[in-house]
N, C-alpha and C positions, 0 to 999 in steps of 0.2 A: 546527292544526299540531302535529306531534309533535316532542318534544325528545329522544326516545330515538335511539340509534345502531343502525343495522341490523347484524345478525350478518354476518360475512364470507361472501360468496357469495350473499347475499340481495339482492333488489331493493329499491330505495328506495321507501318508502311516501309520503314527503312531500319537498318541495323542500329542507327543512332537512337531510335525510339525505344529500344530494349532497355537502355539504362533508366529511362523515365518509368517504364513499366515495373522494372525491378525495384525502384525506389518506392513506387506506389504500393507494391505488394509488401515490402518491408514495413512501411508505415501502417498498413492495414493489419498485418500480423502483430505489430507492437501494440496497436490499439486494442486488438482482440485479446492479447495476453494481459494487458492492463485491466480490461473489463473483467476478465476471468479472475484475476487476483483480487479485484475489488469485491466481486461477488462472493469469493471464498472467505474473505475477511469479514464481510457482512454476515455470512452464515455462521461463522465461528463466534462472532459477537452475540448473535441471537441465541445460539446454543448455550453460551456461557450465561447469558441473562436468564434463560429459561431454567437452568439448573443452578441458580445462584445459591440457594440454601444447601443443596447437596454438595456443591463445590466448597462451601465455607465450613460445613459441619462434617461432612462425610456421608457415606452410605447410611441411610436410615431404614428401619424396618418397622412395619406396623405392629403394634401390640396385638396379641391374640384376643379375640372377643370372648370374655368369660361366659357370656350368655346368662348372667345372674341378675340383670336389671329387672326390678319388679315395677312395672308401669301400670298396674291395675288401679282403677280409680278408687279413691277412698271417699267416705262420706264424712266430711269434717263437720257438717251441721249436726249430725247425730251425736258425735263425740262431744262437741261443745255444749249441746243441750243437756247431756247427762251429767256433766261436771257440776253445773249450778244446782241441779236437783240433789245430788249427793251432799253438797255443802249445806244446803238448806236443811236436809235431814239431820246432819251432824249438829247444826246449830239448834235445831228443835230438841234433840236429845239432851243437849247441854242445859237448856232452859228447863227441861222437865225435872231435872235432878234437884 
């Protein structure tokens, strides 16, 4: 019987080598399970961060668009030019009296 441990990925030469292979497989499975748990926790943290507002406030719903906005351009220069002209006419009428 051999007391040496087989190299990873090699076949067992004797029955005593099976215990070492079993231990290696158990360590690999535990490492894989730990990595899967870490990845799941990271995904959960990212999802919570992505939906932070919704988790804090609750489900939100967009308000309906009333479609009433008037965004047509106005001519402010024409309106402001007409106002002083009206004022000067009123002043002229007052002085004529």
